[in-house]
N, C-alpha and C positions, 0 to 999 in steps of 0.2 A: 291296105298295108297294115302290118302288125308291128308295133313298136314296143320294145322293152325300155322303159325309163327307170333308171336306178336313182334312188335318192329323190323320188318324186313327192315325198311329203315335206321336203325342206322348202326354203324361200323361193329360189329360182326354179327348182324342179316343179313345184306346185303351180306356179304361174305359168310354166311352159305346158303343163298338162291342160290347164284351162284353155290356154291358146290353141293347142292342137285340136282339142275336141270341138272347139268353136269354128275354126278355120278349115278343117278337113273332115267333113261329115262321113266320109267313108273309111277313116283310119281308126284302128283299134289300139288301145293303150293298156299295157300291163305295167303297173307301178310296183317296183321292188323297193322297199325301204326297211332298214333295220329298226327304225323308230328309236333312235338315241335322243339325247335331250332336245335337239333342234328339230327333229322330225315330228310333225303334228298333223294328225289325220283331220283336225278341224279345218285345216287349209282346204280340204277337199269335200267337205260335208255336202255341198250342193250338187256334186256329180256322182255321189255314191251309188245312185240308182240308174245311172246311165249304162245301158247295155253294152256300150263300146269301151267301158272302163272297168278294170278290176284292180283290187290291191292285194299284194302278197307281202306278208312280213317275212324278211329274210335278209341275209348278209351277202354282199357281193363277193366276199372271201370264201363263201361256201360253195365249193365246186358242184356238189350234188344238186342243190336247188337251181343253180345257174344252168347246168346241163339239162335238167328236167324242163325248165322254161324254154330253152332254145329248141328243144325237140318238138315243141308245139308250132314251129314255123315262124319264128321271129325274123322280120326283114331288116330291122334297124335297131341297134342299141344306142341309147343316148345316156352317157354316163355322167350323172350329176353327183352321184354318191361320194361324199368326201367329208372328213373332218376339215372345217374351214376357218376356225377362229384362231388368229395369230397368238393371242394371249394365252389360249388354252394350250397351244403347241409349245409355248415357252414353259409352262408349268409341267407338261408331260408330253413328249413327242410320240410315245408308244402307240397310241391309237391312230396317229396320223400315218405312221408306217404300215400299220396293219391294214387300214382301209384304203388310203390313197395310193400305195404302192402295191401291196399284196393283192388287194381287191381288184385293182385295175388289171394286174397280170392274170388273175383267175378269169376275169371277163374276156381278156383278149384270147387266151388259150381255148376257152370254151367256144368262142366265136369261130376261131380257126378250125376247130374240130368239127363243129356242126355245120359250118358252111363249106366244109370240104375243100379248104384252102391247102393246096399241095405244099409240102416242105421243099424249100429251095426252088420254088417255081421260077421260070425266067422272068426277067424284068418286063413290066408292062408300061405302056404310055398312058398317062391319065386320059380318061375319056373326055370328049368335048362336052361342054356344059348341056347341050341339048340331048345328050344320050347317056346321062348319069345312070348307073345301074345300081341296084340293090342286090345283095345286102351291104350295109354300111355301118361302120362303128364311129360314132361321133363322141369325141372326148371333150368335155367342157372343162376348160382350164381357166387360168387367171393371169392377169398382167404381172402379178408378184413374182412369177418365175424369172423375170428379166432383172429383178433387183431395182435399185434406185438410179435415177438419171438426173444430173444437174441441169443439162440443157438439151434441147432437141427432143426426139421421140424415138421409142423403140419400134422397129419394123420386125416382120416375121423372121428376118435373117439375123436379128440381133443375137448376141451370145446370151445364154442363160447364166444368171449369177444370183441365185436366191439367197436371202439374208435371214430367213427365219426357218425353224423346222417345218412349219406349214408349207411355205414356198418351196422348200427343198423337196418335200414329198410330192408336190404337184409337178415340179420340174422332172422328177424321176419317173412319174407316170407318163408324162409327155414323151420322154425319151424311150420308154417302153413302147408306146404307141408307134413311134418313129421306127423302132427296131422290128416291130411286127410287120410294118409296111415293107421295109427293105428286105427282111429275111424271108417272109412268107407271102408277100403281096396282099396281106389282109387289108381290105379297103377301109382305111382309117382317115378321118378328118379331125383336126385338132382346132379348137377355137380358144382364144385367150381375150377375156373381156376385162374392162376396167370396172370400177366399183359400181355396184347396183344399189338402187333405192326403189322402194315400192311396197305394196301390201305383203304381209305375211313374213316379213323379215324379223328374225329372232331379235329380242331387245337387248342383246348384248353389243350389237353393232352400233356404230356411232349415231346414225340418223334415228333409228327407232328408239335408241336410248335417250337421245336428246329430246325427241318429241314426247315420249311418255313421261320423262322426268319433268319436262316443262309443264305438261298437263297437270302434274302433281305438285308443281311449284318446288321441285327438289333440284339440288345442285346438278349441273351437267359437267361431268369430268372431261377435261381437254388435256391430252398429253403434251408435256413440255411447254414450248412456246406457242403451239397451235399453228405453226407455219408450215407443217407438213402438207404437201400438195397431193391432192388426188383428183382423178379424172372421173366424172359421174355420168351415169347413164341410167335411164328409167328401165325397169325390169321388162316392161312390155316391148320396148325397142330391142333389148337383148333377146327376148323370145322370137321376135321376128327375124333377127339376124341368124339365129340358130335354124330357124325353118329355111332360110335361104341357103345356108351351108349344108343342110340336110338334103335339099332338092337340087342344088346346083353346084355344091362343092366338089372339087376334084379330089379323089383319094390320094393320100400322101401329102396334102397340102395343109398349111396352117393359116388361119385367118384371125387377125386382130379385130376386136370390136370396141368401139368407143364412140361417144357423142361429141368428143373434143370440148369438154366443159370442165376446165381446170379451176379448182378452188383450193385455198388453204383451208384447213380444218376451222380455223377461226372465222374466216369469211363465210364458210358454209353455216356454222352455228349462228353467226349474226344474222344471216339472211333467214334462216329458219325462225329464229326468235322474233324477228320483225313481221314475218308473215303471221305468226301465232299471237302477236301483240303481247309478248312476254318480255320482261326486263333482262338486259344483258348482265345484270348482276347475278343471274343464275349460273353464269360460266364459272367453273372452278378449275383452275390449273393444277394438274397433279404431275408427279414425277414421271419423266418419259420411260417407255418400255425399252428393254434391251434390243439393240439392233433395228431400231425403228427407221424404216426407209423414209428418206426425205421427200422424194417426188416420184410419182409414176406418171407416164405419159406415153400413149400409144399412137401409132400412125395406122389408121384404118383405111388408107387409100386402096389397098389391094381388095378388100371385100366390097367396097363401093364400086371400083372400076370393073372388076371381074364378075361379081355377082349382082351388082345393081341395087344393093341395100344401102339405106341411109336412115338415120334416126328421125323420128317425128316429134319428140318431146324436147323443148327447152328446159333447162334445169329449174327455172322458176315454176313452170307448169308441173314438172314432175314432183317438185317439193310440195306444191299446194295439193296435188292429188294424194300423195302419200300422207300428209298431215291429215286430210279429210278422212282417209281410210282408218287411221289410228283413232281419230276422234269418234268415228261411227262404229268402231269395233273394240270398244273399251274392255268388254268382258274377255275377248281373246287375249289381250296382252296382260290383263290383271291376273289371270290364272297363271300365266308363265312367271310373272315377276313376284308372285306370292309363293311360288313353289320352290323347286330345286335351284332355279336361277337366282333367287334371292340370296341364297347362302353363298353362291359363287360370286355374285356381285360384291357381297361384303368382303370375301377374301381378296378380290382383285384390287379393290379401291380403298380399303380401310387404312392400309399402311402407306398410301401414296400421298 
């Protein structure tokens, strides 16, 4: 089977490519990535010579390059490509609109054309799990499209209520996927995952920022009172869930993915510092960001019951594995923090 994985040089995308090449020795992967600030080919150095893998530099909003790649007989598109950092979307939403909305629409339209999906084809019933057919478009989304929830958990039927430009752009992309399923019967599956941690995560995100700053004995910025709640999952468990959705998911369906491991940001940082044997005095409370969602929480009953997936990592295991990776890959994150990101970091936190 031939996969086109977009955004495969980023955090979750690169982990997914490693997973696919290891678990499916007869699958081939084409990785299309624009290589913006968070795209890093060093994430994939050890598979560059793999005959089942190739990298193409390109933009998912470029119709010509997408059409050219699909003509090569792509069976599955897995769309990771996205601008994904909320703080950056607050500073400038334009790149989020261009990539997350326009880019997704270009992918969907190219898939419809090259997979010969008829316009206004009659409704079809989702195939039984044992007879899932390809082609398939897998849209990798986020729990942030639901907004914040004080109590309970979001299900796949919950209303979308995004509260940041980033989340709004991802919600719009999800709705486009739904529209292409309903209008054209394009076989689309959407997944929405909780917060990830693991190797190769760009160090503007909370956990890698905290780990690398702690290693350097620098302050760790925590927004507001630190009581915002997030639900954490190890990236390897997310990759397994995407594989389940790819092989067993029903076209037209949405699947929430979570490990049901809620922590306040303060609890998380305390646990991380304890594992690293670093003082809690490194915590530095900064002014909260605009529109900061208080709590995310997903109900993953559907993917567990219907597809048979469940997470393997407890949060303590995931944190320990992630810390070990950053300790053992210091050159990877030092290059990032000494470059363009360093200037961005100063802009984001110097005034808070």
